[in-house]
C-alpha positions as CSV (number, residue, x, y, z in Angstrom):
1,M,64.0,21.1,-4.8
2,S,67.2,19.1,-4.8
3,V,70.5,20.1,-3.2
4,T,71.7,21.3,-6.5
5,G,68.8,23.7,-6.8
6,E,66.9,21.8,-9.5
7,V,63.2,21.5,-9.3
8,V,62.1,17.9,-8.7
9,P,58.5,17.2,-10.0
10,A,56.1,15.8,-7.4
11,P,55.4,12.1,-7.8
12,A,52.2,11.4,-9.8
13,Q,49.3,10.3,-7.7
14,V,48.1,6.9,-8.5
15,P,44.3,6.8,-8.7
16,A,42.7,4.5,-6.2
17,V,41.6,1.2,-7.8
18,R,37.9,0.7,-7.5
19,S,36.6,-2.8,-6.6
20,C,33.3,-4.5,-6.1
21,I,32.1,-4.4,-2.5
22,A,30.5,-7.8,-2.9
23,C,33.1,-10.0,-4.6
24,E,36.1,-7.7,-4.1
25,E,37.1,-8.1,-7.7
26,T,38.5,-5.2,-9.8
27,P,36.9,-5.6,-13.2
28,G,37.5,-2.0,-14.3
29,D,35.5,1.2,-14.0
30,D,33.4,0.3,-17.0
31,E,32.0,-2.7,-15.2
32,L,31.3,-1.0,-11.9
33,V,28.1,0.7,-10.9
34,K,27.1,2.8,-7.9
35,P,23.5,1.7,-7.4
36,C,22.8,2.9,-3.8
37,R,21.1,6.2,-3.1
38,I,23.0,6.8,0.1
39,C,26.6,5.3,-0.1
40,L,29.1,5.3,-2.9
41,W,30.1,1.6,-2.8
42,D,30.8,0.0,-6.1
43,Y,29.1,-3.2,-7.3
44,C,30.2,-5.0,-10.4
45,K,27.5,-5.7,-13.0
46,D,27.8,-9.5,-12.5
47,C,27.1,-9.2,-8.7
48,L,24.1,-6.9,-9.3
49,M,22.6,-9.3,-11.8
50,E,23.1,-12.1,-9.4
51,M,21.4,-10.2,-6.6
52,F,18.4,-9.5,-8.8
53,R,18.2,-13.1,-10.1
54,G,18.4,-14.4,-6.6
55,A,15.5,-12.1,-5.5
56,T,13.3,-13.8,-8.2
57,T,14.1,-17.3,-6.9
58,G,14.1,-16.6,-3.2
59,A,17.9,-17.2,-2.9
60,S,18.5,-13.5,-1.8
61,P,16.2,-10.9,-0.2
62,M,13.6,-9.0,-2.1
63,P,14.2,-6.4,-3.1
64,P,18.0,-6.4,-3.5
65,R,19.4,-3.7,-1.3
66,C,22.5,-1.9,-0.1
67,C,21.7,1.0,2.3
68,T,18.5,1.4,0.2
69,P,16.5,-0.9,-2.1
70,L,18.2,-1.1,-5.5
71,Q,16.3,0.0,-8.6
72,I,16.1,-2.3,-11.6
73,H,17.8,0.2,-13.9
74,T,21.0,-0.2,-11.9
75,A,21.3,-3.8,-13.0
76,Y,21.8,-4.6,-16.6
77,L,19.2,-7.4,-16.8
78,D,18.0,-9.3,-19.8
79,D,14.3,-9.0,-20.7
80,E,13.3,-12.4,-19.2
81,T,15.0,-11.7,-15.9
82,A,13.6,-8.2,-15.7
83,T,10.1,-9.4,-16.3
84,R,10.4,-12.1,-13.7
85,Y,11.8,-9.6,-11.2
86,R,8.9,-7.2,-11.8
87,E,6.4,-10.0,-11.1
88,R,8.0,-10.9,-7.8
89,F,8.5,-7.3,-6.8
90,E,4.9,-6.5,-7.5
91,E,3.9,-9.4,-5.3
92,Y,6.3,-8.2,-2.5
93,V,4.9,-4.6,-2.3
94,T,1.3,-5.6,-2.5
95,R,-0.2,-5.4,1.0
96,D,-3.5,-7.3,0.4
97,K,-2.3,-10.1,-1.8
98,T,-4.7,-12.1,-4.0
99,Y,-3.9,-15.6,-5.2
100,C,-5.8,-17.9,-7.5
101,P,-8.0,-20.1,-5.3
102,S,-7.3,-23.2,-7.5
103,R,-4.8,-25.4,-5.7
104,T,-3.2,-26.4,-9.0
105,C,-2.5,-22.8,-9.8
106,S,-2.2,-20.4,-6.8
107,A,-0.8,-17.7,-9.1
108,F,-0.4,-14.2,-7.6
109,I,-3.0,-11.8,-9.1
110,P,-1.8,-8.1,-9.1
111,E,-4.1,-5.4,-7.8
112,R,-4.1,-3.7,-11.2
113,L,-5.9,-6.8,-12.7
114,L,-8.6,-7.0,-10.0
115,P,-12.0,-5.5,-11.0
116,A,-13.4,-2.9,-8.6
117,V,-16.0,-4.2,-6.3
118,E,-19.0,-2.3,-7.4
119,T,-22.2,-2.1,-5.5
120,P,-25.3,-1.7,-7.7
121,P,-27.1,1.5,-6.9
122,T,-30.5,1.4,-5.3
123,L,-33.4,3.6,-6.0
124,Q,-32.9,5.2,-2.6
125,S,-29.2,6.0,-3.3
126,L,-30.2,7.6,-6.7
127,Q,-32.9,9.6,-5.0
128,L,-30.5,10.9,-2.4
129,E,-28.0,11.7,-5.2
130,I,-30.6,13.7,-7.1
131,L,-31.7,15.5,-4.0
132,E,-28.1,16.5,-3.1
133,S,-27.6,18.1,-6.5
134,I,-30.8,20.1,-6.0
135,V,-29.7,21.2,-2.5
136,Q,-26.4,22.4,-3.8
137,S,-28.1,24.7,-6.3
138,A,-28.3,28.4,-5.5
139,N,-32.0,28.4,-6.3
140,S,-32.6,26.2,-3.3
141,R,-31.2,28.6,-0.7
142,F,-34.6,29.5,0.7
143,F,-35.9,25.9,0.8
144,R,-33.2,23.8,2.6
145,G,-34.9,24.0,6.0
146,E,-32.2,26.2,7.4
147,L,-34.5,29.3,7.8
148,P,-37.2,29.7,10.5
149,I,-39.9,30.2,7.9
150,T,-42.7,28.7,10.0
151,E,-42.1,31.4,12.6
152,Q,-43.1,34.1,10.2
153,P,-46.3,36.0,11.1
154,G,-49.4,34.1,9.9
155,Y,-47.4,31.4,8.1
156,T,-49.1,28.4,9.6
157,T,-52.5,29.9,8.9
158,I,-51.8,30.6,5.2
159,V,-49.7,27.4,4.6
160,P,-51.5,24.3,5.8
161,Q,-48.6,21.8,5.1
162,Y,-45.0,22.9,5.5
163,M,-42.4,21.3,3.3
164,D,-38.6,21.7,2.8
165,L,-35.7,19.8,1.3
166,G,-34.6,18.6,4.8
167,I,-38.0,16.8,5.3
168,I,-37.7,15.2,1.8
169,R,-34.3,13.9,2.7
170,E,-35.6,12.3,5.9
171,R,-38.5,10.7,4.0
172,I,-36.1,9.2,1.4
173,T,-33.9,7.8,4.1
174,A,-36.9,6.3,5.9
175,G,-38.2,4.8,2.7
176,V,-41.5,6.7,2.8
177,Y,-41.5,7.2,-1.0
178,K,-42.8,4.0,-2.8
179,T,-42.1,5.4,-6.3
180,F,-38.9,6.7,-7.7
181,R,-40.0,10.1,-8.9
182,D,-43.7,11.0,-8.6
183,E,-44.1,11.4,-4.9
184,I,-40.8,13.4,-4.6
185,I,-41.9,15.7,-7.4
186,T,-45.2,16.2,-5.5
187,D,-43.4,17.4,-2.4
188,L,-41.0,19.6,-4.4
189,Q,-44.0,21.2,-6.1
190,L,-45.5,21.8,-2.6
191,I,-42.4,23.8,-1.7
192,V,-42.9,26.0,-4.7
193,S,-46.7,26.5,-4.1
194,N,-46.1,27.3,-0.4
195,A,-43.6,30.0,-1.4
196,R,-46.0,31.6,-3.8
197,R,-49.0,31.3,-1.5
198,Y,-47.3,33.1,1.5
199,N,-45.2,35.6,-0.4
200,G,-47.2,36.4,-3.5
201,S,-46.2,35.8,-7.1
202,T,-44.1,39.0,-7.3
203,H,-42.0,38.4,-4.2
204,P,-38.3,37.6,-4.7
205,V,-38.8,34.3,-2.9
206,A,-41.6,33.3,-5.3
207,K,-39.5,34.2,-8.3
208,T,-36.7,32.0,-6.8
209,A,-39.2,29.2,-6.4
210,N,-39.9,29.4,-10.2
211,L,-36.2,28.9,-10.9
212,F,-36.2,26.2,-8.3
213,T,-38.8,24.3,-10.4
214,D,-36.4,24.3,-13.4
215,T,-33.6,23.1,-11.1
216,F,-35.4,19.9,-9.8
217,T,-36.9,19.2,-13.3
218,R,-33.5,19.1,-14.9
219,A,-32.1,17.1,-12.0
220,F,-34.6,14.3,-12.5
221,A,-34.3,14.5,-16.3
222,G,-30.5,13.8,-16.1
223,V,-30.8,10.6,-14.1
224,G,-32.0,8.4,-17.0
225,D,-28.6,6.9,-17.8
226,K,-28.2,5.8,-14.1
227,L,-31.7,4.5,-13.8
228,L,-31.6,2.5,-17.0
229,P,-29.4,-0.4,-15.6
230,L,-31.8,-0.8,-12.7
231,L,-34.9,-0.9,-14.9
232,A,-33.3,-3.3,-17.4
233,G,-32.1,-5.6,-14.6
234,L,-28.5,-5.4,-15.7
235,R,-26.0,-7.0,-13.3
236,Y,-22.6,-5.8,-12.3
237,Q,-19.4,-7.9,-12.7
238,K,-19.2,-10.5,-10.0
239,H,-16.5,-12.7,-11.4
240,F,-13.0,-12.3,-13.0
241,L,-10.6,-14.7,-14.6
242,C,-7.2,-15.8,-13.2
243,P,-4.7,-14.5,-15.7
244,K,-2.8,-17.8,-15.6
245,C,-5.3,-20.7,-15.4
246,H,-8.4,-18.6,-16.4
247,I,-10.6,-20.1,-13.7
248,G,-13.5,-17.8,-12.6
249,I,-13.0,-16.0,-9.3
250,C,-15.6,-14.3,-7.1
251,V,-14.9,-10.5,-6.9
252,E,-16.0,-10.3,-3.2
253,C,-14.6,-13.5,-1.5
254,K,-11.8,-14.2,-3.9
255,Q,-12.8,-17.9,-4.0
256,I,-13.8,-20.0,-7.0
257,A,-16.8,-18.5,-8.7
258,H,-20.1,-19.7,-7.2
259,D,-22.7,-18.1,-9.4
260,D,-25.7,-17.0,-7.3
261,V,-24.7,-18.9,-4.2
262,P,-23.8,-16.5,-1.3
263,C,-20.2,-16.3,-0.4
264,D,-19.2,-18.9,2.2
265,T,-16.7,-17.5,4.7
266,T,-17.2,-20.3,7.3
267,A,-13.7,-21.8,6.9
268,Q,-12.0,-18.4,7.2
269,D,-14.1,-17.4,10.2
270,H,-13.2,-20.7,12.0
271,E,-9.5,-20.2,11.2
272,L,-9.4,-16.7,12.5
273,A,-11.2,-17.8,15.7
274,M,-8.6,-20.6,16.3
275,L,-5.7,-18.2,15.7
276,E,-7.1,-15.8,18.3
277,Q,-7.6,-18.5,20.8
278,F,-4.1,-19.9,20.3
279,E,-2.7,-16.3,20.5
280,Y,-1.3,-16.2,17.0
281,K,-0.8,-13.0,15.2
282,R,-1.2,-12.4,11.5
283,C,1.5,-10.8,9.4
284,P,0.1,-7.6,8.1
285,L,1.8,-8.2,4.7
286,C,1.5,-11.9,3.8
287,K,-1.4,-12.7,6.3
288,H,0.4,-15.8,7.5
289,A,0.0,-16.7,11.2
290,V,3.0,-16.2,13.3
291,K,3.8,-16.8,17.0
292,K,6.9,-15.9,19.0
293,M,8.6,-19.1,20.3
294,Y,11.4,-17.3,22.3
295,G,13.8,-14.5,22.0
296,C,13.2,-10.8,21.2
297,S,10.0,-9.5,19.6
298,H,11.6,-8.5,16.3
299,M,11.0,-10.2,13.0
300,H,12.4,-9.7,9.5
301,E,11.5,-10.6,6.0
302,D,12.5,-14.1,4.8
303,E,12.7,-15.7,1.4
304,D,9.0,-16.2,1.3
305,N,8.2,-12.5,1.9
306,E,6.9,-13.2,5.4
307,M,7.7,-10.3,7.8
308,V,6.2,-8.5,10.8
309,D,7.2,-6.3,13.6
310,D,5.6,-7.8,16.7
311,E,5.5,-5.1,19.4
312,H,3.8,-7.2,22.0
313,D,5.8,-7.6,25.2
314,E,7.9,-10.7,25.3
315,A,6.5,-11.9,28.7
316,D,2.9,-11.6,27.4
317,L,3.5,-14.1,24.7
318,E,6.0,-16.4,26.4
319,E,4.2,-16.8,29.7
320,P,0.5,-16.2,29.3
321,A,-1.2,-15.3,32.6
322,E,-4.2,-17.5,32.1
323,N,-5.3,-20.4,29.9
324,K,-7.8,-18.8,27.5
325,L,-8.4,-22.1,25.7
326,Q,-9.9,-23.9,28.7
327,D,-13.4,-22.8,27.9
328,Y,-13.1,-22.8,24.1
329,L,-14.0,-26.1,22.3
330,G,-12.6,-28.0,25.3
331,V,-9.0,-27.2,24.4
332,D,-6.2,-27.6,26.9
333,A,-3.1,-25.5,26.3
334,V,0.3,-26.4,27.7
335,D,1.1,-24.2,30.7
336,A,4.0,-22.1,29.7
337,N,5.2,-21.9,33.3
338,H,5.2,-25.7,33.7
339,G,8.6,-26.8,35.1
340,D,9.9,-23.3,35.0
341,T,13.6,-23.0,35.7
342,P,15.8,-20.0,36.7
343,K,16.4,-17.6,33.8
344,T,19.0,-14.9,33.2
345,Q,18.6,-11.8,31.0
346,T,21.3,-11.5,28.4
347,A,21.4,-9.0,25.5
348,G,17.6,-8.7,25.5
349,L,17.0,-12.5,25.3
350,V,15.6,-14.7,28.1
351,I,17.9,-17.7,28.4
352,D,17.7,-20.8,30.6
353,T,20.5,-21.1,33.1
354,T,20.1,-24.9,32.9
355,T,20.4,-27.1,29.8
356,S,17.6,-29.6,30.7
357,V,14.4,-29.5,28.7
358,Q,11.3,-30.1,30.7
359,P,8.9,-32.7,29.3
360,L,5.5,-31.7,28.2
361,P,2.6,-32.7,30.6
362,P,0.6,-35.7,29.6
363,N,-2.2,-35.1,27.1
364,P,-5.6,-36.2,28.2
365,E,-7.2,-38.4,25.6
366,G,-9.4,-36.5,23.2
367,R,-8.1,-33.1,24.2
368,L,-6.2,-30.7,21.9
369,V,-2.8,-29.4,23.0
370,D,-1.1,-26.1,22.1
371,L,2.0,-27.7,20.5
372,D,3.8,-24.3,20.3
373,A,3.7,-23.5,24.0
374,G,6.8,-23.8,26.2
375,G,8.8,-20.6,25.5
376,T,12.6,-20.4,25.9
377,R,13.0,-23.3,28.2
378,R,11.6,-25.6,25.6
379,W,12.6,-24.2,22.2
380,L,16.0,-22.6,22.7
381,D,17.8,-25.9,23.1
382,G,15.4,-27.9,21.0
383,E,16.0,-29.3,17.5
384,M,13.9,-26.6,15.7
385,D,15.9,-24.0,13.8
386,F,14.1,-20.6,13.9
387,G,17.0,-18.8,12.1
388,E,19.2,-15.9,13.2
389,E,18.1,-12.9,15.1
390,P,17.2,-10.1,12.6
391,E,19.3,-7.1,12.2
392,E,18.3,-4.0,14.1
393,D,18.3,-1.7,11.0
394,G,16.3,-3.5,8.4
395,G,15.3,-0.2,6.6
396,E,11.8,1.2,6.1
397,Q,9.4,-1.4,4.9
398,I,7.8,-0.3,1.6
399,W,4.4,-1.8,2.3
400,A,4.0,0.0,5.7
401,C,5.8,3.2,4.8
402,R,4.1,6.6,5.4
403,H,5.7,7.9,2.2
404,R,7.0,11.4,1.6
405,F,7.9,11.9,-2.0
406,R,10.3,14.3,-3.8
407,S,11.7,14.3,-7.3
408,Y,14.4,11.7,-7.9
409,K,17.4,13.9,-8.2
410,L,20.7,12.9,-9.7
411,H,23.4,15.4,-8.9
412,G,26.6,16.0,-7.0
413,S,29.5,13.5,-7.1
414,R,27.2,10.8,-8.4
415,M,27.1,12.5,-11.8
416,S,30.8,11.5,-12.2
417,F,30.0,7.7,-12.0
418,N,27.8,5.1,-13.6
419,C,24.6,4.9,-11.6
420,G,22.9,2.6,-14.0
421,D,21.1,2.9,-17.3
422,L,19.0,6.0,-16.7
423,S,17.0,5.4,-19.9
424,K,15.5,2.3,-18.3
425,M,14.4,3.9,-15.0
426,E,10.8,2.9,-14.3
427,C,8.0,3.3,-11.8
428,N,8.0,0.6,-9.1
429,S,4.2,0.3,-9.3
430,C,3.0,0.5,-12.9
431,F,6.5,0.0,-14.4
432,C,6.1,2.8,-16.9
433,R,9.3,4.7,-18.0
434,V,10.2,7.6,-15.8
435,R,12.9,10.2,-16.0
436,P,15.2,11.4,-13.1
437,D,15.6,15.1,-12.1
438,V,19.1,15.6,-13.5
439,E,21.1,18.6,-12.4
440,V,22.8,19.8,-15.5
441,V,26.2,21.4,-14.7
442,V,26.7,24.6,-16.7
443,K,30.2,25.6,-17.7
444,A,31.4,28.5,-15.5
445,K,33.0,31.6,-16.8
446,K,35.7,31.3,-14.2
447,K,36.9,27.8,-13.5
448,S,36.4,27.0,-9.8
449,H,36.7,23.9,-7.6
450,R,32.9,23.3,-7.7
451,F,32.7,23.0,-11.5
452,S,36.0,21.2,-12.0
453,Q,35.0,18.4,-9.7
454,F,31.9,17.7,-11.8
455,S,33.6,18.1,-15.2
456,T,33.4,14.4,-15.9
457,A,29.6,14.5,-15.6
458,R,29.3,16.0,-19.0
459,V,31.2,13.0,-20.4
460,V,29.4,10.2,-18.5
461,H,25.9,11.5,-19.0
462,E,26.4,13.4,-22.2
463,A,24.3,11.0,-24.3
464,Y,21.5,10.9,-21.7
465,L,21.4,14.7,-21.4
466,R,21.3,15.1,-25.1
467,D,18.4,12.7,-25.4
468,A,16.7,14.3,-22.5
469,A,16.6,17.6,-24.2
470,K,14.8,15.9,-27.2
471,N,12.3,13.5,-25.8
472,E,12.7,12.9,-22.1
473,S,10.0,15.4,-21.3
474,A,7.5,12.9,-22.7
475,F,8.1,10.7,-19.7
476,P,6.8,11.5,-16.2
477,M,9.1,12.7,-13.5
478,A,10.4,10.0,-11.1
479,M,9.3,10.6,-7.6
480,E,11.3,9.1,-4.7
481,C,10.1,8.4,-1.1
482,T,12.6,9.9,1.4
483,Y,11.8,7.1,3.9
484,C,11.7,3.8,1.9
485,F,13.2,5.1,-1.4
486,F,10.3,3.7,-3.4
487,V,10.3,5.2,-6.9
488,L,7.0,6.0,-8.6
489,C,5.7,8.0,-11.5
490,E,3.6,11.1,-10.6
491,A,0.3,9.3,-11.1
492,C,1.1,6.4,-8.9
493,C,2.6,8.8,-6.3
494,G,-0.8,10.2,-5.6
495,K,-2.3,6.7,-5.2
496,A,0.5,5.6,-2.8
497,K,-0.1,8.7,-0.7
498,A,-3.8,7.9,-0.4
499,K,-3.0,4.3,0.6
500,A,-0.5,5.4,3.2
501,K,-3.0,7.8,4.6
502,A,-5.6,5.1,4.8
503,L,-3.1,2.8,6.5
504,V,-2.4,5.4,9.2
505,T,-6.0,6.1,9.9
506,S,-7.1,2.4,9.9
């Protein structure tokens, strides 16, 4: 109110100008996206596309990330770039990678293209499978060997040879039966005749024995389809083709197909032995050999998807207590303590207090030397560049995550902004189309602060919600891991949980 009593309108609030957090440009709200699942930073579409393109060439980290990995639907990619990104991302998240063994190809082969390693069934395994189906039948309850039948009065006098399903299982395991069916049928019939002989034909146990006969007869009759491949000498798939160069690859050893020649793992065994002797560790993701030269024990992912968290104590790797190579293939290792100089502890790194680099000891002729030994006093001031120290918070690694999934919810203040093209949201494993769990804001009878702040959601996502009511139910619900923010369809979610459980127990 002015001095004259007139009401002066309050100055209009100028809305804050949104800008891209990466390039700091202000292209306008239509060109800005909020791709992160945690923060509300804006990225322009050009920067997002550049991040995803860089991830396919190794110029930027895989996957692109803010506080969380960014999903492909948040970047408006062309089909070619999107396909290339899916290929690189699938390679990144695969724990046990398979590459074409041809040196002129070396293409990555996704797990979904690998045939299952099938072990042909044996006669013994089929016999045990049939016996298990017989044991599970209710008609077998008196004949499983769980009851003290032989302790019944006069049993051993009336029944000269006792038999039960437990004894038959032991005989199958020991390989007593030389035929697939006849000898087992004889022992099963002995169980039936013993029940009738001791109890009489009208006793309930004898009547159950009659039903038991029908049970094992049907069990053996239904195994024909499984027995046919063995009798016909059919072979299971031992080779598969590289999807790029079409060379044959062995299912078991993943080397070039070698027909009936046994798999040769000599070279791999020798390599693993040498890595162990030289105290190298293998990255659990890319399987490359790594060794700490100096500094802290943390590692992070680089452009080639090599990453590992090495939890071994720094002193254990930098200054080994004894030379383990002395007695192995006549190998001499450089003494890590040779020419040791005073050190000081700074910010978790062991640093030399002198700048001189101690020379390596002379190498006896004909002896191998551990060229990576020496620790901080050799490598810190050397010419080799090992990169910057990794960040403390690198996020949960997808390939090693324990996974806890929930539906991918899109609600709250995010509904007022562009969070990407929701119609292109896809599973991070099989790349099928998935749908988010969208919180639809219902118009309130009485306007309140809660509903007014979300009013723009009905404008931004109006088209998506309209389509969702028609055909979105045809797509599976998107499931999001609360640890690593991996997005999967419901089918792949179950597989990921099983793999994570196996990883924990292994």
